[in-house]
N, C-alpha and C positions, 0 to 999 in steps of 0.2 A: 707473630710468633709468640709474642709476649702475653703474659696472663696477669690479671689484675684481681685480687680478692679483697672484699670490703668485710671488715671486722667491726663489730659493733662496740668498741671501746677506744679510749685514747691511751697511746703508750705513756707508761707512768715513770719510765727511765730511760737513760741513754744504753746504747749497745744492748738492746733487747731481742735481738734477732739471732737465732742459731739454726744452722743446717746440719742434719745428722747424716752418718754415713748410710743410713737406710733409707736416705731420700726423704725424709719428713722435717718440715720446717716448724719451728717453735717461736712464737710471738708472745711476749709477756706485756700485759696492759692493764692497768687497774688491779681487780682481784681475779683475774681469769688467766688462764694459759689457752693459747690458741694452737692447735696443731693441724698444720697444712699437709693433706695427704694427696699424692698425685694420682691421677686415674690414667694408667698407661693405655688402657683400651680405647679411649676416648681421642687419643692423640691424632690418629690416622682419620678421624671423622671430621677434623677442622681445626684443631689446635689443642694447646696443653689444658687440661682441666684439673684444677686444685679444689679439693673438698675441705672446709674449715670444720673443725671441732672445737668446741669451747668446753674447757675443763675448769670449773670453780676450784680455786686454790686457797681460799681464805678461811676454810673451816679446819679447826683442829679439835681431837678428842683431848680430854683432860690428861690421859696418859701421854699423848704426843706431845703436847705444849700446855701445861697448866696456866691457867689465868693469873696474872700477877699484877700487883700495883705499880704505878709509874715510879721509876726511881727519881732520884734527887738530881738537881740540875749539877751538883758535883760530879755525878757520873754522865753527865751530857744526855739527858733525857727530857724529851719535851712531851712525853706522853704517848710514844709509839707503841708501847706495851698494850694499851687499850684502844688504839686508833684503828682504822681500816688497814688491813694487810695488803699493801701494794707490792707487786711483783718488781723487785729492783733488778734482778740479774738471773740469767738461765744459760745453761750450757748442756750440750749432749756429751754423754760419754762414748767411748769407743764402741765398736760394733762387737757383738758376741757376748754381751752382759746380762741382759734381760731374759725373759722368757722367749723361747724359739730363737735365741741368740740375737736379739735385737737391741738397740741401744736403750739406755734410760737416761731420764732427764732430771737434772738438778737445778732447783730453782730457790733463790734467795728472795725473801720478801722484807718489807718494812719493820717487821718485828725482830729482825736479825735471826730468823729462823731459816735453816736450810733443809730442804725436803728433796728427798728422792722418789721420782715418779716413774712408773713403768706400766705398760699395757699388758693386760692378761688374755686379750683376745684381738680383735679386728681394731686397728690403730684409728679408724674413722668413727668409733663408737664411744661416745664420752663415759659411758658407764663403766667401760673397761679399764679406763685410766684410774690407778689407785696410788695413793701415797704409801710407800713402802717403808720408809725410815725418816725420822727426823734426828740429823746428826748432832744437835745441840745436846741431847741427852748424853751422847758419846764423849763430848768435850767436857761435860760436867764430870762424868765420871773418871775421866783422865785426871782432872785437877783434884778430885776428892781423893784419889789414891796418892797423888803427889804432893798433898797439902803440906806435910812437915817440911818439904824442900823449899817452901816459899815463905818470905817474911813481909811481903808488901801487900798481902790481903789475908783476910780471914774468912774461910768458908763458913763460918758458924753465923756470920751476919747475912741476912737476906739479900742485901744489895749486892754483896760480893758474890753470892750464887748465881744472880742473874747477869751481873757483869762479865764473869769469867766465861760463861757460855754463849756469849754473843758472838755472832760470825758476821764480818764486815765483807769479805770477798773470798773467792775460792777459784780453784781451776781443777779439771781433771788431769789424771796422769794415766800412764799406761801400765798395764798388767806387768809385773815384773817376772812373770813365767814365759816360757816360750809360746810366741803367738799361735803356732800350729796345735797348741794344746788347748784352744778355746773350747773343745768339746768337753773338757774336764772343768769342774767347778773352781776356777780361779777368780779370785777377786781383783778389783781394779783399785788404783790409787786415787785418792783425791786430797788436795791440799786446801786447808781452810786457815783463814787468819781469825784469830779469836780476840775478845774483848781486853785480853791482858797483852795484846800486841805480840802475841806467839804465832807461830806457823805450826800447824800440826798436820802430820801425814797421816790419813785415815784409810784403812783398807776395807773397802765395802764389799761384802760376799753375798752373792745371790743365794737362793735356796739350793741345797745340794741336788744334783741331777740324777739321772739314770745310772751312772757309773757307781756312785757311793751310796745310793740309796736316797730316797726323797726326804728332804727336810723342808717344811713350808715357810719357815721364817728367814727373813733377812737379817744380816748381823753386820756390825762393824766394830772395829778396834783401832786404836792409835798405835801406829808401829814406828813412828819417830817424830821429833819435835825440834824446833828451832827457837829457842828462847829469845823473846824480844828484848829482855833486859841487856843481852850481850851485844846487840846490834848498835851500830854506830848512830842510826837515826833516833834511836830511843832517848839519847842524850838531849834531844830538843825538848823533852818534856818539862825541863827545869826552866824553860824561858816563859811558859804560860801555864801557872799552876792550875790544877784541878780540871784540865782539858786534855785528855789523852790523845797522842797523834796515832789514830787508827790507821792500819794499813788499808790503802785504798784500791790497788790494783796488785794481782798475783798471777804469775804464770809459771807453768811446769812443762819441761821438755819430755820427749820420748826417751827411752832407756837405750843406752849404748854398751855394747860388750867390749871389753878390752882383751888384750893378749892373755891375761891371767883369768879369763873368764868372770871377771867381776863386772857387775851392772852399775852404771853410773848415769845419772840424769843431772841437770841443772834447773835452777829456776831463778825468778827474780821477783821483787816486790817494791813498790813505790809507797812511801809515806812522807808527807809534807815536802813533796816535790824531790826528795833524795830516793835514789834507787840502791838497794842492796842485792846482789847475786850471791847464789850460794850452790854449792856442788853436794850431792849426796850419793851414797853408794848403798847396796844391799849388804846385809849380814844375816847369818842364822843363829838365833839364841840357843841356850841349852835345851829348850823344849821343842827344837825344830821348827819354830816359826820365824817368818821373816821379820826382820827390822831394818829400818833406815836410819843410817848414819850420816849426819851432815858433817862434812869436813872443812871445805875452804869457803870463805866468804870474801867477796869483793865489793868495795864501796865505790859507785860510779860517781865520780866528781866533776861538775861542770859549772859554767858561769850562770846557766838558767836553770831554774827548776823544772822537772819532768813531770808528766801527766800520761794518763791512758787516752785510748785504750793501749794496753801493752800486749805485744804479740811476740813470738818466736819467728825469727825470719826464716822461711823454708829453704831447705837446700843449702844452708850455710852452717858453718861449725860454730856454735855458741855465739849467735848473733840475735840481737833483739831490736825491736822496732818500737819507739816510744815518741812522745811529742814534747816539744817545748812551746812556750806561749804562742810563738808565731812560726813555727818550723816543725817538719818532721825529722827525726833522727834515727840513725842506726849505731847501735852500741855493740862493739865486738868485746868479747871477754877472753881474758888470758888467765886461767885459774892457776897454771904452774908459777907465774910471776906475779899473781895477785893484782893484776892491773885490768883497766878497761880503755877502751878507745871510742869517744863519741864523735860521730860525724854527721853533720847537718845534710839530710838528703835534698830537701827543697823547702822554701818558704812556703807558707800558707796563703800566699796573695792578700795578706793584710786581714783576712777574716778574724773577727773578734769573738764569735761564739764558740761554744765547746765542741770539740770533736766528738762525733757520736757513734762512729763506728769505723772499722778498718778490716778489709780483707784482701786476699791475694788471688791473682790469676796468672796464667802463663800464656804468653802469645805463641805464634806459630814458629818464631824464631828460637823460643826457650827462655826469653828475657822475662823476668819476673815483674809484675805490676802491682802497684799499690792502689786500691780503691779506698778513697778516704771521703766519708760523709760529715757534715757538720750540722749542728741542731737546726739553725735558721737560715743557712746559705747553700744548702747542697744544690739547689736548682740553679744558682748562678755562680758557682765557685769555678775558677779557672783551673785549679789543681784538684780536680775531681779524681783523676787518674794520673799516677806518677811511675814511671819506670826507674829501675835502679841506676840508669844512666844520667838521673837528675833532670831530664829532659821530659817535661808534661806532654801527653799525647795531644795532637793537634785535633783528633775527631773527638766529638761528644760521646761519652760513653752511653750505652743503650739505657742503663739504669736511670741516668741523670735526665734523659730524654723522656723517659717514662714518668718522672716526677713532674717535669714542665707539662706533660700533657694532662696528667691528672690534676694539676693546678689549674690549667685551662679549663677543664671540664667542670671543676668545682665552680669557677667563677661564672661559667654559662649557666649551670644548673640553678644556682641561687640568685642569678640576675644581679651580680655585684658590679658596680661600675667603678670602683676603686681597687686598690691593691689586695692581694691575697698573700698571706704568710704562710710558708710551708715549714713544718717542723720534721725533720727526719731523725728517727730515733734509733737506727741500726741498718746494718747491711751484713750479709752473709753470702759466701759463695757455694756452689754444689760441691759434691766430693769429687766429680769429675773436672770441676773448673771450668764448665762451660756455660753457667747460668749464674746470676746473681739475683738476690732478693733484698728489697728495701722496704722499710716501713716509714710511712709519712702521714701526717695529718694536716689538714689545711684550716685556716682561719682567715676571716676579714680583718684587714690591717687597721681599721677603725672602729672594730667592736669588741664585745667581751668574749673571751675565750671560755667562759663557763656557761654551759647550757644544761639542759635537762639530759638525763642519760641516754634516752632515745635519740638525741641528735649528736651523740657522740660517736665517731667512727673513725677508722683510719683505712688507708689503702696499702696493701702489700702487693708489690709490683715484681714480678718474676720475670726477668728478661734474659734472653740469650745473648752472649757475647758474639758479635757478628763474625769476628776473625776466628773464632773456634769452629765454625760450620763451613768454612771455605774449603777445607781438606779434613782428612783423617787424622791430623796430628794429634789432637787433643784426645781422641780415643785410644790410638796407639800408645800413648804416653800411660793414661790411666787404666787401660786394659791389663797392664802388668800387675796390678794390684788385685789380689784375690778378695772375695767377699764384698764386692761393689755391684752385685748384678743389678739391683734396683735402679742405681744411677745409669748404668751402662744401657740399660733396655730404654730408658726414657731419652738418653742422648740419641741412640740409634733410631728411634721412631721419630724424634724431633727433627734429625737430620733427613730422614727419609721424607717427611712432609714438607720441609723447606726446599730440598731438591726437587719436589714434585714428580716423585717416582710412580706415581699412580695410587689407586685406591687398592684395597684387598681383594676386590672382585676382578679388575683388570690390571694387574701388576706390570711395570714396564720391566721385562725380564732382562734386557740388555743392561738397563741401569742399575738393577739390583745385582747382576754378575759383576759389573765394574765396581761397584762399592765393596762388595765382599772381596774381591781381588785386591783393591787398593789397600784395604785394612788387613789381610792376611799376609801380603807380601812385604808390608812395611815393618815387619817385625825384626829387630835386630837383636840377635840372640846374645851379643856381646854385652849389650846394655841391660839384659834382663837379669835381675838380681834374686831369682827364685832359688829355692832349695833342690838339690839334686835329688831324683827318684832314689828312695833308700833300698837297701839290700833286704832280704827277707829277715824278719825279726828272729833273733836267737831264742832258744828254747826256754831260756830264763827271762825272757822280756816279762815287764810287769804290765798290768792293765792300761796304765798311763802311756807306756812306750808303744802298745799296740794301737791306741788312739793316734798317736803322733804318726806311726807308720801309714795307717789308713788315711789320714788327712793329707799327708804328703803325697800319697799316691793319687787321691782323687780331687784335691783342692789345690794345693799350693806349689806343686812343681810346674815347670814350664809347659809340658805338654797338657797337663790337666787345665791349667788356665787358659790355654789356647783352645781347648775342647769347648770350655764353658763359653767363650767369646764366640766361637762359631755357632754354637747352639743359640746364643742370644742374637746373632745375626739372622739365623733362620726364623726365630720367633718374630723378629722385627719386619722381615721381609715376607713373612708367611709363606715360606719356601718348604713345604712338606717333605720334598725329596731330600734336601739337605738336612731337614731334621731328623730324617729316620736314619740317615747315614751317620750324624754324629752321635745319636743315641744309641746306635749299635756298638760304636767304638766305646762309648762309656761304660755300657753293660759289660763288655769284655774285661775292661780293667777292674770293674767292681766285682765281678765273679772271682777273677784270679787272686785279687786282694783279700776277699772274704774267706777263699779257700785256704790261703797263705797263712792267716792268722790261727786257723783251725788247728793246726799242726802244734801250736805253742799252747793253747788253752787246753785244760781238762774239762771236757763237756760231759756232765753227768745229768743235768736238769733235762726234763722232758721238753720244755719249751725251746731251749738252745738246740736240743737234737732235732726238733721240727725245723728250725731256721736252716740249721746245717744241711738236713735232707733236701730242702727246697733249693738251697744253692747247688747242691749236686745234682739234682734234675735239671735245673737251668744250665749247669755246665754240660751235661750231656747233650741237652737240645742244641746248645751252641757248638757241638761237636769239638769241644776243647777240654775235656773233663780231666781234671787231676784226681777226683774221686768218682768212681762210677756208681757206687752205691755206699751206703754205711754197712757196718757189721750186720750179719744175718740176725744176731740177737737183738739188735736194736732198731730193725728196719719196721718191725710192727709198731713199736711205741713212737716212732718218729714221723709216721704219716699223721698229717693234720686231719683233725675229725671235724664234722660239722656240729655246731653245738645245737642244732634244731632236731637232726635226726640220727647224728651219730655216725654217718657213713663218711668215708674218705673224701677229702676235697682233692680234686684233679689239679695238675699243674698245666694250664693250657695257654695263659697269657701272662704278660707283666702287669697289666692295669687291672685286670678282674680275675676272679676265681669263681668256681661252682663246684658243689658237691655231686656225687653220683646221683642223687634225687632231685637235681636241678636247682637248689638254692643258690643264689648268686650274691657275691659280695664284691667290694673293691678290694684289691691288693696292694698292700704296702710295697712302695718301692725300695725300701731299705732292707727291711727284715724279710721280704717275700711272703709274709703272713697274710691270711685272709682276715680283713676287718670285720667281725661277726657281731659286734656290739654297739649300741649307742654311745655317743661321745667318745668313740675310740678312734676317731678319724681327725686328721689335719691335712692340709693341702699346701703346695707351694703358692705363694701370692703372685708369682709371674705365669708359670706354666700350667698351673692347676694340677700337678701330678699328686696323688693321694699317698699318705704316709700314716702309719699308726701313731696315735698320740699317746706315747709311753706315760705321761702323767697320770692317765686314767686306767692304765692296765692294772689290774689287781695282783698279778704275778709279780711286778717290777716295785712294788712297795711293800713294806711291812703290814701285814694284816691288821686292820683296826676294826673294832666292832662297836657299832653305835647301838647302846643300851637305853637310848632315851625312850624307845618305843615299849620298853619292858615296864610294865606296871610294878610298883613297889609294894612289898608285902607290908602289912600293918604289924605293929609290934615294936620290938627294940631295934636299935639301929644296926646290930650286926644280924638282923634277920636275912635270909636268903631271898633273892628275888623270885617271882613266880616263873616256872618252866612253862614256856608256851609249848613245848612239845615238837615233834619232827614236821607236823602237817601245818604249823604256821606260816604265814605268809612273809618271806624274806626276800622278796624281789627288790624292795627299796633298801635293804641293808647289806652289807659285805658279808660274803660267806668265807670260810676259812680256806682261801686258795693258797697253795703252797707258793712261798716267795723264792724268786730267783737268787742264788748266792751272789754276793757281791764280786764284780771282776768277771762275770759269766760271759759267755759268747755273745748272746743278744745284748747284754748291758754295753759291752765294748763297741759292737756295731751302731748301736742307737747313739752312744755318746760321740762317736766320731762323725756319723752322718747327721749332723745338726742343722744342716741346710740342704737344699735339693742337690741331689748328686748330677742332675743334668744341667741346670742352668746356675746353681749357686745362690737362689733366691731364698729369702727368709719364708718361714713357714706362718700360716694363720690358722686359727682353729674356732 
């Protein structure tokens, strides 16, 4: 059941593996990023298949990162500004941030530059991965604006300009806005530690989407700061002159809302073995923008220095996991009393090498387990897996066994008679907590570790946790979380394969029925923390409130998530009868929700009238119409027309459309529009249902005219261009299509339905 992927590089740092909520694995090594994408369709054909995509990450434009001379030794530089840019750290953001609401990747390299990467199309295509932002410029602009407030450095000096915008570590935070509003253009928070030993909280905002009109550029701004000069650990700088104590590890928690509706989060950082924890809250400035205010700080005092990896303990209130030189510790924080409690969870069985990774899983009894990898002794470590009851597990974890098998295979393939060294560089758990990925490279113990690049490779082992597949406890727990469709489907198909429930041609109907029954009957409504289905929106509801209403109805309340899980079960078991049944239930809710918000919006545009008319026709076909037809004055303009012949398009099917002359098209499952042009379609990456790609719809963006094809007139600069006339070819240039008003009916629908309405899967285009 395990899978192994060979990557053509050596990992260049520790803790270099990250698993996204979109079920993508990122591995950093050398000057490349490796993106591992699962092929769910190949699971039932014999095993898990992962496709690796290499993305070069060492090239910057002069605008992104200008070339600079090396700094002096006083600023702790040994020439990394002009050296090869090795990947040092990487982390995925939360889901719902990038294009098609996917995760984006933040990568820190050895030149202290932090880049934001996102895919503009299929994630398994390297050319689609682009660097969207370099946050060092945002850091520099922040210091440039506040330069009069500082007396310890002068920004007019070139070295001070480079030093202040260095980034030593970072961590993603959660969006401070309501999570059900991810259809709107909300930014996400990222905390960075700078060269001045400050912690800056930066809000990264993606391009504006369909609701507010499209903006193509990413942006970032500093919304809060924690001055390092006020921290306790900064006093240690006086001990060793000219060498700053840079922050080495940084972590940030999710938001919590108290009784006064104030959102708070906490974080922690480690520098020179000392940990400082802080608490922050949100506030709104005079311009209506969000700001972050750091209120409380706690210095964690202990007998031994702390080091990373630093993680927040899941399921516990203000608790952290860190490492002493020979033990793993749990630190509990009390911001009300400004105190902390450090408890040694377990010793590290005498291992002397660095801890290279930490992740968490939960067994069937609900006990949290810590999986710990070290750089040189992961294959033989006795404490590879530790529970919170301080007792290490007796069985060997599957990921540790996979490293041992890869080590044996490396010795056999190279015919080595002596020992082999394994170097494990990171570990990560899947969003479901059912699988673990580790990255390891192997070397002969009596040979050189430096060879030609073609001989450099590492093995990424993706192994299932055996206990997670013995029953459906893992799925029942993770199924309560919306927007994890990719991880849920892979888990279900893997569970079917392990249980040997048959092939897609001859499925074991009885076993499939038992699986569906065991999953659906194990739901405990008292433990489900979904939002209750909302009441119909009031007439004064804003477009953002309508987006929230739609998403709560179709994605985040208990019944909606259960319908999505049943649909994924039907996809995994290839049960067409169950698939049609669940699909009909989802369509009923979709139609009633779409017609409910039509009473609130003022629908005047032609495109929105067409969409509403299609929903009325579908409601009439379902025999549950709230609106039979539109007003008689609007019926003629609301009929959708074929762009080839001008005849009306009939409403006969949810998946396809055709006009009276027989021209056939795909039909968008969200807007019910016929997709009549090139590059106007996108589809669900799981169930392949087709949707309209709103990014390329001319009605949903402000009209822009490309004048590059127009010849320039000779003469003075203010001369008018040549008029090509009405018969000129304009097929490759935009026409003056009337733009939809902001907050219109179709904009609200497409903003809310930003993932598949049937399974919750992410789109690909």
